[in-house]
MARTOR-330003 format. One record per residue (C-alpha): residue number from 1; y, x, z; residue in one letter. Coordinates in pm, whole numbers, plus 32768, in hexadecimal, padded with zeros to 4 digits. Example, Ala and Ser with C-alpha at 12.3 -4.5 7.8 and 13.67 -1.06 7.14 Angstrom:
<nodes>
<node><i>1</i><py>7E3E</py><px>84CE</px><pz>830C</pz><aa>A</aa></node>
<node><i>2</i><py>7F96</py><px>8557</px><pz>82CA</pz><aa>S</aa></node>
</nodes>
This chain:
<nodes>
<node><i>1</i><py>D66A</py><px>EEF0</px><pz>3435</pz><aa>M</aa></node>
<node><i>2</i><py>D6C5</py><px>EF90</px><pz>32E5</pz><aa>Q</aa></node>
<node><i>3</i><py>D83E</py><px>EFD3</px><pz>32D3</pz><aa>Y</aa></node>
<node><i>4</i><py>D862</py><px>F030</px><pz>3166</pz><aa>V</aa></node>
<node><i>5</i><py>D7DF</py><px>EF7B</px><pz>3032</pz><aa>S</aa></node>
<node><i>6</i><py>D7F0</py><px>F02E</px><pz>2EEC</pz><aa>K</aa></node>
<node><i>7</i><py>D813</py><px>EF3F</px><pz>2DC2</pz><aa>Y</aa></node>
<node><i>8</i><py>D6C6</py><px>EFC0</px><pz>2D24</pz><aa>E</aa></node>
<node><i>9</i><py>D616</py><px>EF94</px><pz>2E67</pz><aa>Q</aa></node>
<node><i>10</i><py>D687</py><px>EE30</px><pz>2EC1</pz><aa>M</aa></node>
<node><i>11</i><py>D57E</py><px>ED24</px><pz>2EA4</pz><aa>P</aa></node>
<node><i>12</i><py>D59C</py><px>EC73</px><pz>2D50</pz><aa>V</aa></node>
<node><i>13</i><py>D557</py><px>EB02</px><pz>2D2A</pz><aa>T</aa></node>
<node><i>14</i><py>D53F</py><px>EA95</px><pz>2BBA</pz><aa>K</aa></node>
<node><i>15</i><py>D5A6</py><px>E922</px><pz>2BCF</pz><aa>V</aa></node>
<node><i>16</i><py>D56F</py><px>E8FE</px><pz>2A61</pz><aa>N</aa></node>
<node><i>17</i><py>D58C</py><px>E9D4</px><pz>2924</pz><aa>D</aa></node>
<node><i>18</i><py>D701</py><px>E9E3</px><pz>2936</pz><aa>T</aa></node>
<node><i>19</i><py>D753</py><px>E9E3</px><pz>2AB1</pz><aa>Y</aa></node>
<node><i>20</i><py>D6EC</py><px>EAD2</px><pz>2BB9</pz><aa>E</aa></node>
<node><i>21</i><py>D75B</py><px>EB18</px><pz>2D21</pz><aa>R</aa></node>
<node><i>22</i><py>D753</py><px>EC4E</px><pz>2DF9</pz><aa>R</aa></node>
<node><i>23</i><py>D7A6</py><px>EC2E</px><pz>2F66</pz><aa>W</aa></node>
<node><i>24</i><py>D7D8</py><px>ECDD</px><pz>30B6</pz><aa>V</aa></node>
<node><i>25</i><py>D7FB</py><px>EC2F</px><pz>3204</pz><aa>K</aa></node>
<node><i>26</i><py>D829</py><px>EC3F</px><pz>337D</pz><aa>T</aa></node>
<node><i>27</i><py>D7B1</py><px>EB3A</px><pz>346B</pz><aa>D</aa></node>
<node><i>28</i><py>D8E4</py><px>EA5E</px><pz>3427</pz><aa>K</aa></node>
<node><i>29</i><py>D97E</py><px>EACD</px><pz>32DC</pz><aa>L</aa></node>
<node><i>30</i><py>D8F7</py><px>EAFE</px><pz>317A</pz><aa>M</aa></node>
<node><i>31</i><py>D991</py><px>EBAC</px><pz>3048</pz><aa>L</aa></node>
<node><i>32</i><py>D907</py><px>EB4C</px><pz>2EF3</pz><aa>V</aa></node>
<node><i>33</i><py>D93B</py><px>EBE1</px><pz>2D9A</pz><aa>N</aa></node>
<node><i>34</i><py>D917</py><px>EAB6</px><pz>2CAE</pz><aa>A</aa></node>
<node><i>35</i><py>D8F0</py><px>EB2E</px><pz>2B42</pz><aa>E</aa></node>
<node><i>36</i><py>D8F1</py><px>EA4C</px><pz>2A14</pz><aa>F</aa></node>
<node><i>37</i><py>D8AD</py><px>EAB4</px><pz>28A5</pz><aa>T</aa></node>
<node><i>38</i><py>D8BF</py><px>E965</px><pz>27FB</pz><aa>D</aa></node>
<node><i>39</i><py>DA22</py><px>E92E</px><pz>27A7</pz><aa>G</aa></node>
<node><i>40</i><py>DAFE</py><px>E8B9</px><pz>2722</pz><aa>P</aa></node>
<node><i>41</i><py>DA82</py><px>E75C</px><pz>2785</pz><aa>C</aa></node>
<node><i>42</i><py>DAF3</py><px>E614</px><pz>26E0</pz><aa>D</aa></node>
<node><i>43</i><py>DAF0</py><px>E557</px><pz>2827</pz><aa>K</aa></node>
<node><i>44</i><py>DAEB</py><px>E599</px><pz>2996</pz><aa>P</aa></node>
<node><i>45</i><py>D9A6</py><px>E5B7</px><pz>2A60</pz><aa>D</aa></node>
<node><i>46</i><py>D952</py><px>E47C</px><pz>2B36</pz><aa>P</aa></node>
<node><i>47</i><py>DA18</py><px>E45C</px><pz>2C7E</pz><aa>F</aa></node>
<node><i>48</i><py>D968</py><px>E4CD</px><pz>2DB7</pz><aa>H</aa></node>
<node><i>49</i><py>D9C3</py><px>E4EF</px><pz>2F29</pz><aa>S</aa></node>
<node><i>50</i><py>D92E</py><px>E593</px><pz>305F</pz><aa>H</aa></node>
<node><i>51</i><py>D96E</py><px>E5A3</px><pz>31D9</pz><aa>P</aa></node>
<node><i>52</i><py>D9E4</py><px>E70A</px><pz>31BD</pz><aa>H</aa></node>
<node><i>53</i><py>DB41</py><px>E792</px><pz>31B4</pz><aa>E</aa></node>
<node><i>54</i><py>DB7A</py><px>E858</px><pz>3073</pz><aa>Q</aa></node>
<node><i>55</i><py>DC7B</py><px>E958</px><pz>300E</pz><aa>V</aa></node>
<node><i>56</i><py>DC58</py><px>E9F5</px><pz>2EB6</pz><aa>S</aa></node>
<node><i>57</i><py>DCF0</py><px>EB0F</px><pz>2DE8</pz><aa>Y</aa></node>
<node><i>58</i><py>DCED</py><px>EB16</px><pz>2C70</pz><aa>M</aa></node>
<node><i>59</i><py>DC71</py><px>EC73</px><pz>2C21</pz><aa>A</aa></node>
<node><i>60</i><py>DC43</py><px>EC54</px><pz>2AA7</pz><aa>D</aa></node>
<node><i>61</i><py>DC81</py><px>EB49</px><pz>29A3</pz><aa>G</aa></node>
<node><i>62</i><py>DD37</py><px>E9FF</px><pz>299D</pz><aa>E</aa></node>
<node><i>63</i><py>DCE1</py><px>E89C</px><pz>2A10</pz><aa>V</aa></node>
<node><i>64</i><py>DD73</py><px>E74A</px><pz>2A4B</pz><aa>Y</aa></node>
<node><i>65</i><py>DD41</py><px>E6E3</px><pz>2BB1</pz><aa>L</aa></node>
<node><i>66</i><py>DD12</py><px>E576</px><pz>2BF9</pz><aa>F</aa></node>
<node><i>67</i><py>DD37</py><px>E501</px><pz>2D6A</pz><aa>V</aa></node>
<node><i>68</i><py>DCFF</py><px>E391</px><pz>2DC5</pz><aa>A</aa></node>
<node><i>69</i><py>DDEF</py><px>E2BA</px><pz>2CF8</pz><aa>D</aa></node>
<node><i>70</i><py>DEFB</py><px>E3C2</px><pz>2CD6</pz><aa>E</aa></node>
<node><i>71</i><py>DF7F</py><px>E450</px><pz>2B8C</pz><aa>E</aa></node>
<node><i>72</i><py>DEA9</py><px>E572</px><pz>2B05</pz><aa>K</aa></node>
<node><i>73</i><py>DF36</py><px>E6D0</px><pz>2B43</pz><aa>V</aa></node>
<node><i>74</i><py>DF17</py><px>E7FA</px><pz>2A57</pz><aa>H</aa></node>
<node><i>75</i><py>DE9B</py><px>E930</px><pz>2B13</pz><aa>L</aa></node>
<node><i>76</i><py>DE70</py><px>EA92</px><pz>2A95</pz><aa>K</aa></node>
<node><i>77</i><py>DE13</py><px>EBE8</px><pz>2B2B</pz><aa>S</aa></node>
<node><i>78</i><py>DEC4</py><px>EC21</px><pz>2C73</pz><aa>G</aa></node>
<node><i>79</i><py>DEF7</py><px>EAB1</px><pz>2CD4</pz><aa>D</aa></node>
<node><i>80</i><py>DE5E</py><px>EA1B</px><pz>2E0C</pz><aa>K</aa></node>
<node><i>81</i><py>DE00</py><px>E8C5</px><pz>2E83</pz><aa>F</aa></node>
<node><i>82</i><py>DD92</py><px>E81C</px><pz>2FC3</pz><aa>A</aa></node>
<node><i>83</i><py>DCB1</py><px>E6E3</px><pz>2FDC</pz><aa>I</aa></node>
<node><i>84</i><py>DC89</py><px>E630</px><pz>312C</pz><aa>P</aa></node>
<node><i>85</i><py>DB36</py><px>E5A5</px><pz>3191</pz><aa>P</aa></node>
<node><i>86</i><py>DAB1</py><px>E473</px><pz>30D5</pz><aa>N</aa></node>
<node><i>87</i><py>DBC8</py><px>E46F</px><pz>2FC2</pz><aa>V</aa></node>
<node><i>88</i><py>DB3C</py><px>E431</px><pz>2E63</pz><aa>P</aa></node>
<node><i>89</i><py>DB8F</py><px>E55A</px><pz>2D70</pz><aa>H</aa></node>
<node><i>90</i><py>DB19</py><px>E604</px><pz>2C38</pz><aa>T</aa></node>
<node><i>91</i><py>DB82</py><px>E6F8</px><pz>2B28</pz><aa>I</aa></node>
<node><i>92</i><py>DB86</py><px>E70D</px><pz>29B5</pz><aa>Q</aa></node>
<node><i>93</i><py>DB62</py><px>E863</px><pz>2926</pz><aa>R</aa></node>
<node><i>94</i><py>DC5D</py><px>E8CD</px><pz>2826</pz><aa>L</aa></node>
<node><i>95</i><py>DBE1</py><px>EA32</px><pz>27D9</pz><aa>T</aa></node>
<node><i>96</i><py>DA8C</py><px>EAB7</px><pz>2776</pz><aa>S</aa></node>
<node><i>97</i><py>DA60</py><px>EB63</px><pz>28CA</pz><aa>F</aa></node>
<node><i>98</i><py>DAD9</py><px>EAE3</px><pz>2A19</pz><aa>V</aa></node>
<node><i>99</i><py>DAA9</py><px>EB93</px><pz>2B6F</pz><aa>R</aa></node>
<node><i>100</i><py>DB18</py><px>EADE</px><pz>2CA5</pz><aa>I</aa></node>
<node><i>101</i><py>DAFD</py><px>EB70</px><pz>2E01</pz><aa>I</aa></node>
<node><i>102</i><py>DAB5</py><px>EA5A</px><pz>2EF2</pz><aa>D</aa></node>
<node><i>103</i><py>DAC8</py><px>EA62</px><pz>306E</pz><aa>C</aa></node>
<node><i>104</i><py>DA17</py><px>E953</px><pz>3136</pz><aa>F</aa></node>
<node><i>105</i><py>DA05</py><px>E8FA</px><pz>329E</pz><aa>T</aa></node>
<node><i>106</i><py>D913</py><px>E8A5</px><pz>3327</pz><aa>P</aa></node>
<node><i>107</i><py>D812</py><px>E961</px><pz>3254</pz><aa>V</aa></node>
<node><i>108</i><py>D786</py><px>E89D</px><pz>312F</pz><aa>R</aa></node>
<node><i>109</i><py>D623</py><px>E891</px><pz>3196</pz><aa>E</aa></node>
<node><i>110</i><py>D5CE</py><px>E7E3</px><pz>3047</pz><aa>D</aa></node>
<node><i>111</i><py>D634</py><px>E931</px><pz>2F92</pz><aa>F</aa></node>
<node><i>112</i><py>D540</py><px>EA0B</px><pz>305A</pz><aa>L</aa></node>
</nodes>
């Protein structure tokens, strides 16, 4: 098992022209750098949910976080959030660059 992952050596997945992911994982836990370059956005992304527990750290930028039917929350660098399994959520990017560090358990096989 590889114990250290340098940013430049992490696998990169270009989801589209403005969103890419870099990740490292163990058998039961995954850490993902989610990087967006398309902000600010006029509206939030579509809601999504997944069976994974998610804890996230706002490394760069600002977003609105939408969770289920709760009021949106303004988040900036240094803020954190946690999403239980199967709870609908999304973000709206407020700055040109956003980097969110996501932790998932179990591993997001769909990201590999």
